[in-house]
C-alpha positions as CSV (number, residue, x, y, z in Angstrom):
1,M,78.6,17.6,30.2
2,N,75.5,18.7,28.7
3,I,75.8,17.3,25.1
4,R,73.1,20.1,24.2
5,E,75.4,22.7,24.9
6,P,78.0,23.6,22.5
7,Q,81.5,21.8,23.0
8,S,85.3,22.0,22.0
9,V,87.0,18.9,20.4
10,L,88.9,18.3,23.4
11,A,85.9,18.5,25.7
12,L,84.1,16.0,23.8
13,L,86.9,13.5,23.9
14,G,87.4,14.0,27.9
15,E,83.8,13.0,27.9
16,S,84.1,10.1,25.7
17,F,86.5,8.6,28.5
18,K,84.5,9.8,31.1
19,L,81.2,8.2,29.6
20,V,83.2,5.0,28.9
21,N,84.6,4.9,32.6
22,R,81.1,5.5,34.5
23,S,79.4,3.2,31.7
24,I,81.6,0.2,31.7
25,G,79.0,-2.2,33.0
26,T,76.7,-1.4,30.4
27,L,79.0,-1.4,27.7
28,L,80.2,-4.8,28.9
29,L,77.0,-6.3,28.9
30,L,76.5,-4.8,25.2
31,G,79.9,-6.6,24.2
32,F,79.1,-9.8,26.3
33,V,75.8,-10.1,23.9
34,S,77.4,-9.3,20.9
35,A,80.1,-12.2,21.4
36,L,77.2,-14.6,22.5
37,L,75.4,-13.8,18.8
38,S,78.6,-14.2,17.1
39,I,79.4,-17.6,18.8
40,G,75.7,-18.7,17.9
41,V,76.3,-18.0,14.4
42,G,79.6,-19.5,14.4
43,A,78.3,-22.7,15.9
44,L,76.2,-23.3,12.6
45,V,79.1,-24.5,11.1
46,F,78.7,-27.7,13.5
47,V,75.3,-28.4,11.6
48,H,76.7,-28.2,8.3
49,V,75.6,-24.9,7.4
50,P,77.1,-23.5,4.4
51,V,80.3,-21.0,4.9
52,F,78.9,-17.8,3.1
53,I,75.7,-18.2,4.6
54,I,77.7,-17.7,7.9
55,K,80.0,-15.2,6.7
56,I,76.2,-13.4,5.6
57,L,74.9,-14.1,8.8
58,S,77.9,-12.9,10.6
59,G,77.7,-9.5,8.7
60,L,74.1,-9.1,9.8
61,V,74.8,-9.6,13.3
62,S,77.7,-6.9,13.3
63,V,75.5,-4.5,11.7
64,F,72.5,-5.3,14.0
65,M,74.7,-4.9,17.1
66,T,76.3,-1.7,15.5
67,V,72.9,0.0,15.3
68,V,72.0,-1.3,19.0
69,S,75.4,0.1,20.3
70,F,74.9,3.5,19.1
71,Q,71.5,3.9,20.5
72,V,73.1,2.6,23.9
73,V,75.9,5.0,23.7
74,A,73.4,8.1,22.6
75,A,70.9,7.1,25.4
76,L,73.9,7.1,28.1
77,A,75.3,10.2,26.7
78,E,71.7,11.9,27.4
79,N,71.9,10.2,30.9
80,Q,68.8,8.2,30.3
81,Q,67.9,4.8,31.5
82,V,69.4,2.1,29.1
83,S,67.6,-1.2,28.3
84,I,69.3,-3.2,25.9
85,T,66.6,-5.5,25.0
86,E,64.2,-2.4,24.2
87,K,67.5,-1.2,22.3
88,M,67.5,-4.2,20.2
89,S,63.6,-4.3,19.2
90,S,63.9,-0.8,18.4
91,S,67.2,-1.1,16.4
92,V,65.7,-3.8,13.7
93,F,64.5,-1.4,11.0
94,P,67.5,0.9,11.2
95,A,69.6,-2.1,10.9
96,I,67.6,-3.0,7.7
97,Y,68.4,0.4,6.4
98,T,72.0,0.4,7.4
99,I,72.4,-3.0,5.3
100,I,71.0,-1.3,2.5
101,L,73.5,1.8,2.7
102,N,76.4,-0.5,3.4
103,L,75.3,-2.5,0.1
104,C,75.0,0.8,-1.9
105,I,78.4,1.7,-0.4
106,G,80.0,-1.5,-1.4
107,I,78.8,-1.3,-5.1
108,T,79.7,2.3,-5.6
109,V,83.4,1.1,-3.8
110,V,83.9,-1.7,-6.3
111,L,82.9,0.2,-9.1
112,A,85.1,3.2,-8.2
113,G,88.0,0.8,-7.5
114,L,87.6,-0.4,-10.9
115,L,87.5,2.9,-12.5
116,I,90.7,3.7,-10.4
117,G,92.7,0.7,-12.0
118,V,91.7,1.4,-15.4
119,I,93.0,5.1,-15.4
120,A,96.0,4.4,-13.3
121,G,96.9,1.3,-15.0
122,G,96.6,3.5,-18.6
123,M,98.7,6.1,-16.8
124,R,101.1,4.7,-15.1
125,S,101.3,7.3,-12.6
126,T,100.9,7.1,-8.9
127,A,99.6,10.7,-8.7
128,V,96.1,9.5,-10.0
129,L,96.1,7.1,-7.2
130,V,96.9,10.2,-4.6
131,V,94.1,12.0,-6.1
132,F,91.4,9.2,-6.0
133,G,92.9,8.4,-2.2
134,L,92.0,12.1,-1.3
135,L,89.0,12.1,-3.2
136,G,87.8,9.1,-1.1
137,L,88.9,10.2,2.0
138,F,86.8,13.5,1.5
139,L,83.8,11.5,0.8
140,F,84.4,9.3,3.8
141,L,84.6,12.5,5.7
142,R,81.4,13.9,4.3
143,F,79.1,10.5,4.8
144,C,80.6,9.1,8.0
145,F,77.5,10.4,10.0
146,A,75.1,8.5,7.8
147,P,75.2,5.4,9.6
148,M,74.7,7.2,13.0
149,A,71.5,9.1,11.4
150,I,69.7,6.1,10.2
151,A,70.5,4.6,14.0
152,L,69.8,7.6,16.1
153,Q,67.3,9.2,13.9
154,E,65.4,6.5,11.8
155,E,66.1,8.2,8.4
156,N,66.4,6.0,5.3
157,P,69.5,5.6,3.5
158,I,69.1,8.3,1.0
159,S,68.1,11.2,3.6
160,A,70.9,9.8,6.0
161,L,73.4,10.6,3.3
162,M,72.0,13.8,2.6
163,H,71.9,14.7,6.2
164,S,75.5,14.0,6.8
165,W,76.7,15.8,3.8
166,Q,74.9,18.9,5.2
167,L,76.0,18.5,8.5
168,T,79.7,17.6,7.8
169,G,79.8,20.6,5.3
170,D,78.6,23.3,7.9
171,H,81.3,21.9,10.4
172,L,84.1,20.5,7.9
173,L,87.0,21.7,9.9
174,K,85.7,20.1,13.2
175,V,85.1,16.8,11.5
176,I,88.6,16.8,10.1
177,T,90.0,17.3,13.6
178,C,88.2,14.5,15.4
179,W,89.2,12.2,12.5
180,L,92.6,13.3,13.2
181,V,92.3,12.8,16.7
182,S,90.6,9.5,16.4
183,V,93.3,8.3,14.0
184,L,96.4,9.5,15.9
185,L,95.3,8.5,19.3
186,P,95.4,5.0,18.8
187,I,98.7,5.1,16.9
188,A,100.6,7.8,19.5
189,F,99.3,4.8,22.7
190,I,100.6,2.0,20.6
191,G,103.8,3.9,19.5
192,A,104.6,5.6,23.0
193,C,104.1,1.8,24.6
194,G,106.4,0.1,21.9
195,Y,109.1,2.8,22.5
196,G,109.0,2.5,26.1
197,L,109.3,-1.3,25.8
198,Y,111.9,-1.0,23.4
199,V,114.1,1.1,25.3
200,A,113.2,0.1,28.8
201,I,113.6,-3.8,28.2
202,P,117.0,-3.9,27.4
203,L,118.6,-1.3,29.9
204,Y,116.5,-2.7,33.1
205,F,114.8,-6.0,32.4
206,A,117.2,-7.7,29.9
207,D,117.4,-10.8,32.5
208,S,114.1,-11.1,33.4
209,F,112.3,-10.7,30.2
210,N,111.7,-13.5,27.6
211,L,109.5,-13.5,24.8
212,A,109.6,-17.4,24.3
213,S,108.5,-17.9,27.7
214,P,107.2,-14.4,29.5
215,S,107.3,-14.7,33.3
216,L,103.5,-14.0,34.8
217,V,104.5,-10.4,35.6
218,W,105.3,-9.4,31.7
219,I,101.9,-11.7,30.8
220,L,100.0,-9.0,33.3
221,V,101.8,-6.1,31.8
222,F,101.0,-6.7,28.3
223,L,97.8,-7.7,29.1
224,L,97.3,-4.2,31.3
225,L,98.5,-2.5,28.2
226,F,96.0,-4.6,26.2
227,V,93.1,-3.5,28.3
228,V,94.2,0.2,27.8
229,F,94.2,0.1,24.5
230,V,90.6,-1.4,24.1
231,F,89.7,1.4,26.6
232,I,91.4,4.0,24.2
233,S,89.7,2.1,21.3
234,V,86.2,2.2,22.7
235,S,86.6,5.6,23.7
236,V,87.6,7.0,20.5
237,W,84.5,5.2,18.9
238,V,82.1,6.6,21.5
239,Y,83.8,9.8,20.8
240,W,82.4,9.7,17.2
241,I,78.8,9.5,18.7
242,L,79.0,12.4,20.8
243,V,80.6,14.4,18.1
244,Y,77.8,13.4,16.1
245,L,75.0,14.2,18.7
246,N,76.6,17.8,19.3
247,L,77.2,18.7,16.1
248,T,73.2,17.8,15.5
249,Y,72.0,19.7,18.2
250,S,73.9,22.7,16.8
251,D,72.7,22.3,13.2
252,D,69.0,22.4,14.7
253,G,70.0,25.2,16.8
254,S,68.7,23.5,20.2
255,F,71.6,24.7,22.5
256,Q,69.1,25.6,25.0
257,E,69.4,23.2,28.4
258,V,66.5,21.3,28.5
259,T,65.1,21.5,32.3
260,A,62.7,18.2,32.8
261,L,60.1,19.5,35.1
262,P,59.2,17.3,38.1
263,Q,56.8,14.7,37.5
264,T,53.9,14.9,40.3
265,Q,51.6,12.3,40.9
266,V,48.3,13.6,41.8
267,T,45.7,11.2,43.5
268,M,42.0,10.9,43.4
269,A,41.6,12.5,47.0
270,E,43.8,15.3,46.0
271,Q,41.7,15.6,43.0
272,D,38.2,15.7,44.5
273,H,40.0,18.4,47.1
274,A,40.9,20.6,44.2
275,L,37.5,20.2,42.7
276,S,35.5,21.3,45.9
277,E,37.8,24.3,46.3
278,A,37.1,25.4,42.8
279,E,33.5,24.9,43.2
280,T,33.5,26.6,46.6
281,E,35.2,29.8,44.8
282,Q,32.6,29.8,41.9
283,S,29.8,29.6,44.4
284,Q,31.5,32.3,46.6
285,V,31.7,34.5,43.5
286,L,28.2,34.0,42.6
287,K,27.3,34.9,46.0
288,M,29.1,38.5,46.1
289,S,27.5,38.9,42.5
290,I,23.8,38.4,43.7
291,K,24.3,40.4,46.6
292,S,25.9,43.0,44.5
293,Q,22.8,42.8,42.3
294,E,20.3,43.1,45.3
295,G,22.5,46.0,46.5
296,E,22.0,47.7,43.4
297,G,18.0,47.1,43.8
298,T,18.2,48.4,47.2
299,I,19.5,51.8,45.7
300,E,17.2,51.9,43.1
301,Q,14.2,51.7,45.5
302,H,15.8,54.2,47.8
303,L,15.9,56.8,45.2
304,E,12.1,56.1,43.9
305,Q,11.1,56.9,47.5
306,V,12.9,59.8,47.9
307,Y,12.9,61.7,44.8
308,Q,9.9,61.3,42.0
309,P,10.2,63.9,39.9
310,K,7.6,64.9,37.2
311,P,8.3,64.0,33.5
312,E,8.8,67.8,32.6
313,D,11.5,68.1,35.3
314,I,13.5,65.1,34.4
315,V,16.8,66.2,32.8
316,E,19.1,63.5,31.0
317,Y,22.6,63.6,32.3
318,T,25.6,62.2,30.5
319,E,27.8,60.0,32.4
320,E,30.2,62.8,32.9
321,D,27.7,64.7,34.7
322,R,26.4,62.6,37.1
323,M,27.1,63.4,40.9
324,P,29.5,61.0,42.4
325,T,27.3,60.8,45.5
326,I,23.8,61.0,46.6
327,L,24.6,62.4,49.9
328,F,22.3,65.7,49.6
329,D,19.2,64.1,48.0
330,D,16.5,65.1,50.9
331,E,17.7,68.9,50.5
332,M,17.5,68.6,46.9
333,A,14.0,67.6,46.6
334,K,12.9,70.2,49.3
335,Q,14.5,73.0,47.3
336,M,12.9,71.7,44.2
337,E,9.6,71.6,45.7
338,A,9.7,74.7,47.0
339,D,11.0,76.2,43.8
340,R,7.7,74.4,42.5
341,S,5.5,76.1,44.8
342,K,6.6,79.2,44.5
343,W,6.6,79.0,40.6
344,E,3.0,77.8,40.9
345,A,2.1,80.5,43.2
346,E,3.3,83.4,40.8
347,K,1.5,81.5,37.9
348,N,-1.9,81.7,39.9
349,K,-1.2,85.3,40.8
350,S,-0.6,86.1,37.3
351,R,-3.5,84.7,36.0
352,S,-5.8,86.3,38.9
353,K,-4.4,89.6,37.6
354,T,-5.1,88.8,34.2
355,E,-8.7,88.1,35.0
356,G,-9.1,91.4,37.0
357,D,-7.6,93.3,34.3
358,D,-10.3,92.0,31.7
359,D,-13.5,92.8,34.1
360,I,-12.0,96.2,34.3
361,I,-12.2,96.7,30.5
362,K,-15.6,95.5,30.3
363,M,-16.9,97.5,32.9
364,S,-15.2,100.3,31.1
365,K,-17.3,99.5,27.8
């Protein structure tokens, strides 16, 4: 499934199960690293570190690994190569911003709790508690994506809260549906397992089941159910990250599938060959242009040899009046030469005739 395309709630839920299934090794390694860090912090008690410092360090480690897990799952959802060490190094500043966000939220919750206690204690009504509870749920749903915005987009706490508010406002119905699915799915699994064991054990396994000292088979059954419950819980947590990514791409309008272009490696020999081919083409073009220029000079020289009119006989032609070919240049030149000779002969004849008339006139006088 392409996370950049619009997906339904059920499709994202199914993809979360598939993602956990195919990335079980990476997620187990991430959990192992988290467990090692937690054990290392807990071991500080043996060197007489105050308990409150250990609790603070445990909280810091928890926030840091949560940010790392957000980045790891997002990379897995995008089908990218994942390096936990690189994700840990890139999660330092987002973890600091997340700690600041948690402190602000914690202070706000404490103040709101005190206010609710004062109002509810004075009015002695459960309706006030219900109203404030619904208000708290509404604010939780509107700001639930703020930690993911910090971890995945490296936003500051204020911009992360604004981003979450805008994102959930545009898709509030889908966010409420996802919250109901993530809450009801683990509860439904626990209820189904509990009801099944409650009915099946007295009817079919009353003799073999002993809660005080369960047999190996029952230990394996409970262990299997616990593994399935953990799998569902992790899938629900991954489900929220997929929902955030999908809604973010929807909000950005980037629902086109991004096709990665194949990367090609060009060696120096191939580069030299390409350059030589380009230079060869340029030289061929230059030679063709030189030949065309030489051809034009030859045509002009030929025209000058064939036809050299006098200045008074030159007629300027426009671009439209020019002859398309020069196939009859010789005949045209001969005809024009004959016309000129004829014109000169007639001119000389008329001149001689005029001179003869002048002589006759003089003699008559």
